[in-house]
C-alpha positions in Angstrom: 49.9 -225.0 27.9 52.6 -225.0 30.9 55.1 -222.0 32.2 58.0 -223.0 33.8 59.2 -220.1 36.6 61.7 -220.1 39.5 60.9 -218.3 43.0 63.8 -216.9 44.2 63.6 -215.5 48.0 60.6 -217.5 48.0 59.5 -217.3 51.5 56.2 -218.6 52.1 55.1 -218.6 48.5 53.4 -215.1 47.8 54.8 -215.2 44.1 53.5 -219.2 43.7 50.0 -218.6 44.8 49.5 -215.1 42.9 50.9 -216.8 39.6 48.8 -220.2 40.4 45.3 -217.9 40.5 46.5 -215.9 37.3 47.5 -218.6 34.8 44.5 -221.1 35.9 41.7 -218.2 34.1 43.9 -219.0 31.0 44.3 -222.8 31.4 47.8 -222.6 31.9 49.8 -225.0 34.0 52.3 -223.3 36.5 55.6 -225.5 37.0 57.5 -224.7 39.5 61.3 -225.8 38.6 63.1 -224.6 41.6 62.7 -222.5 44.4 65.2 -221.0 47.5 65.2 -219.0 50.5 67.6 -219.1 53.2 64.9 -219.2 56.2 64.6 -222.8 57.4 61.2 -222.3 58.6 60.1 -220.5 55.6 61.2 -223.4 53.7 59.0 -225.9 56.2 55.7 -223.6 55.7 56.6 -223.6 51.8 57.0 -227.5 51.9 53.8 -227.7 54.0 51.7 -225.6 51.5 53.3 -226.8 48.4 55.1 -230.6 48.8 58.3 -229.3 47.8 61.3 -228.0 49.7 63.1 -225.0 49.0 66.8 -224.8 48.1 68.8 -222.8 50.8 71.1 -219.9 50.7 71.1 -218.6 46.8 74.5 -217.5 47.2 75.8 -220.9 47.3 73.9 -222.1 44.1 75.3 -222.8 40.8 73.4 -220.9 38.5 74.3 -223.4 36.1 72.5 -226.1 37.9 69.1 -224.6 37.9 67.2 -225.9 35.6 65.8 -224.0 32.6 62.9 -221.6 33.2 60.6 -219.0 31.4 59.8 -216.7 34.2 61.3 -215.6 37.4 59.9 -214.5 40.6 62.0 -212.7 43.0 61.2 -210.7 46.4 64.7 -209.7 47.2 66.1 -207.7 50.2 67.1 -204.0 49.7 70.6 -203.7 50.4 73.4 -200.9 49.6 75.6 -200.9 46.8 79.1 -200.1 47.4 80.2 -199.3 43.9 77.5 -197.3 41.5 78.1 -197.7 38.0 81.8 -197.7 37.8 82.4 -201.0 36.5 80.3 -202.6 33.1 77.3 -205.6 33.6 76.5 -207.2 36.8 79.6 -206.9 38.7 78.2 -203.2 39.9 76.0 -205.9 42.1 78.5 -208.0 43.8 78.2 -208.7 46.9 74.3 -208.0 47.1 71.5 -210.4 46.6 70.2 -208.7 43.4 73.7 -210.1 41.5 72.5 -213.6 42.6 69.0 -212.5 40.1 71.3 -211.1 37.7 73.9 -214.0 37.5 70.9 -216.3 36.7 68.9 -214.1 34.4 72.5 -214.3 32.6 72.8 -217.8 32.9 69.3 -219.0 32.1 68.0 -215.9 29.8 64.3 -216.3 30.7 62.1 -214.6 28.9 60.2 -212.5 31.8 61.1 -211.5 35.3 58.7 -209.9 38.1 60.8 -208.6 41.2 59.8 -207.3 44.1 61.5 -204.8 46.9 60.5 -202.4 49.4 59.4 -199.1 48.5 62.3 -197.4 49.8 64.6 -198.8 47.0 63.3 -196.2 44.3 65.1 -193.5 46.5 67.8 -195.7 48.2 71.2 -193.6 47.9 69.3 -191.1 45.9 68.0 -193.2 43.5 71.7 -194.7 42.9 70.7 -198.3 43.8 67.9 -198.6 41.5 69.0 -197.0 38.6 72.0 -199.7 39.0 69.7 -202.5 39.1 67.6 -201.2 36.0 71.0 -200.4 34.0 72.2 -203.9 34.6 68.9 -205.6 33.5 69.1 -203.6 30.6 72.6 -204.6 30.1 71.5 -208.5 30.1 69.1 -207.5 26.9 65.6 -207.1 28.6 63.4 -204.6 28.4 62.4 -203.1 32.0 59.7 -200.8 33.6 58.7 -200.5 37.5 56.3 -199.0 39.2 55.4 -198.5 43.2 52.2 -200.2 44.0 49.9 -200.0 47.3 48.3 -203.5 48.3 45.7 -201.3 49.8 44.7 -200.9 46.0 44.4 -204.6 44.8 41.6 -205.8 47.3 43.4 -206.1 51.1 42.8 -203.8 53.5 46.8 -203.3 54.1 48.5 -200.6 53.1 51.6 -201.5 52.0 53.4 -199.7 49.4 56.3 -201.9 47.0 58.3 -201.0 44.2 57.7 -204.0 41.6 60.0 -204.3 38.7 59.1 -206.4 35.3 61.1 -207.2 32.8 60.9 -209.2 29.2 63.0 -210.1 26.3 61.6 -207.7 24.0 59.6 -204.6 23.6 56.1 -205.1 25.1 53.3 -202.4 25.6 52.4 -203.5 29.3 49.9 -201.8 31.0 50.4 -201.2 35.0 46.9 -202.9 36.9 44.6 -200.4 37.5 43.2 -199.8 41.4 40.5 -202.2 42.3 37.2 -200.7 42.9 36.5 -202.9 45.8 38.6 -204.4 48.8 37.9 -206.6 51.6 36.7 -205.2 54.8 38.2 -205.5 58.4 35.3 -208.0 59.0 36.1 -210.4 56.2 39.8 -210.7 57.9 39.2 -210.6 61.1 38.4 -213.8 63.0 35.2 -213.7 65.4 36.9 -214.9 68.5 40.2 -215.5 69.5 42.3 -216.7 72.2 42.3 -214.4 75.7 46.2 -214.7 74.9 46.0 -212.0 72.0 44.6 -209.0 74.1 46.6 -206.4 75.6 46.9 -205.8 79.6 44.4 -203.8 80.9 47.1 -201.1 81.6 48.1 -200.8 78.1 44.5 -200.7 76.8 43.9 -197.9 78.8 46.8 -195.9 78.2 46.4 -196.5 74.5 42.4 -195.4 75.0 43.3 -192.0 76.9 45.7 -191.3 73.9 43.5 -191.9 71.0 39.6 -191.7 70.4 38.7 -193.6 66.9 35.6 -192.7 65.1 35.8 -196.2 63.2 33.5 -199.2 65.0 36.0 -201.6 63.2 39.8 -200.3 63.2 43.5 -201.6 63.3 45.3 -198.9 65.9 49.0 -198.0 64.9 51.4 -196.9 67.5 54.0 -195.5 65.8 57.8 -194.9 67.0 57.1 -191.2 68.3 53.9 -193.2 70.2 51.2 -191.2 68.1 48.2 -193.4 67.9 46.0 -193.7 64.9 43.3 -195.9 63.6 42.2 -197.0 60.6 39.5 -199.2 58.5 42.4 -201.0 57.3 45.9 -202.2 58.5 49.4 -200.3 58.0 52.2 -202.5 56.5 52.5 -205.6 58.7 56.3 -206.0 59.4 58.3 -209.2 60.2 58.8 -208.2 64.0 57.0 -205.6 65.4 53.9 -206.0 63.8 52.6 -208.0 66.8 53.0 -205.1 68.8 52.2 -201.9 67.5 49.3 -203.0 65.5 45.9 -203.5 67.7 42.6 -204.0 66.4 39.8 -201.4 68.7 43.3 -200.7 70.1 42.4 -204.1 72.6 44.3 -207.1 70.9 46.9 -208.0 68.4 46.6 -209.8 65.4 46.6 -213.6 64.8 48.7 -215.4 62.3 45.8 -216.4 60.5 44.7 -212.7 59.9 48.3 -211.8 59.2 48.1 -214.0 56.5 44.7 -212.7 55.1 45.7 -208.7 55.3 48.8 -210.6 52.8 46.0 -212.4 50.5 46.6 -215.3 51.4 44.4 -218.4 50.9 42.4 -220.1 53.5 43.8 -223.3 52.8 47.7 -222.3 53.7 48.8 -224.4 56.0 50.7 -222.9 59.3 53.0 -225.3 59.7 55.5 -223.8 62.5 55.1 -221.3 65.0 53.3 -218.9 65.9 55.9 -215.9 66.1 57.5 -218.0 63.0 54.5 -217.3 61.2 53.9 -213.8 62.1 57.4 -212.9 60.4 56.9 -214.6 57.5 53.6 -212.9 56.6 55.4 -209.7 57.9 58.3 -210.5 55.4 55.5 -211.6 52.7 54.7 -210.3 49.3 51.0 -209.2 48.8 49.6 -212.1 46.7 46.6 -209.9 45.2 48.6 -207.0 44.0 50.9 -209.7 43.0 48.4 -211.6 40.9 47.3 -208.0 39.5 50.5 -207.2 38.1 51.1 -210.7 36.6 47.0 -210.6 35.2 48.3 -207.4 33.5 51.7 -209.0 31.9 50.0 -212.7 30.9 48.5 -211.5 28.2 51.7 -210.4 26.7 53.6 -213.6 27.2 50.7 -215.7 25.8 52.0 -215.4 22.2 55.5 -216.2 22.8 54.8 -219.8 24.7 
């Protein structure tokens, strides 16, 4: 048995790793028939890990040329919609990257989709953006639900809240995954020895130590925009750029690219194929693999009767 899927805004393959892990326990063969990402470095990393080079800018891809598939995965950027609810159908989202998801769904009519976005989507434009997205998906014939989930509750020591939207072509009794009883510790994530280049200067270290005392023997210190420092036995959300400087292990050193990948749930077999700078960006932009796997695990039993 196989399930065909497409991987839009694929980044370095978080959705794909999650699907492969989830499908495996049901002896389902996951077949990616199309992937796309505008970032050339993400495409290089994706190729190194999956042997397939994603297409580029999705806005330039004709939806009719996308192969038929069963499930759509997409972690799309949150963008403001200039017109909210003034038109009929997915034209309300024209000019945004969600429009490209909608036009592919409209053309190919797959059975299911899972979308991921930042938590901010729920309150964006006073909720108008999300309402438009949900209405468009329903107008396309899908039964839709959404929820904000936190990677911290699904085995990863990273507080990363994301809006997840699921859709199916017919009603289903979908139960959102329950929080995991166990998560990895920082000790399992952090490397035992790291290069000196990751350590901050003595001046910065002393400044942080003067400003904050941690009660944890192993912690990640977080400095916010106002300069306030806190520390936890988990990481605050990784970001595409700033994570390298505002998250410090025990207030002393920056995270390595491998540690950032681990915080996102990427397996040890993940091949780092581009520069450290690009890998940090990629990790900061990625979906938490464990969290997406938990959603697929909850969703998959309802799909099986239809495949």
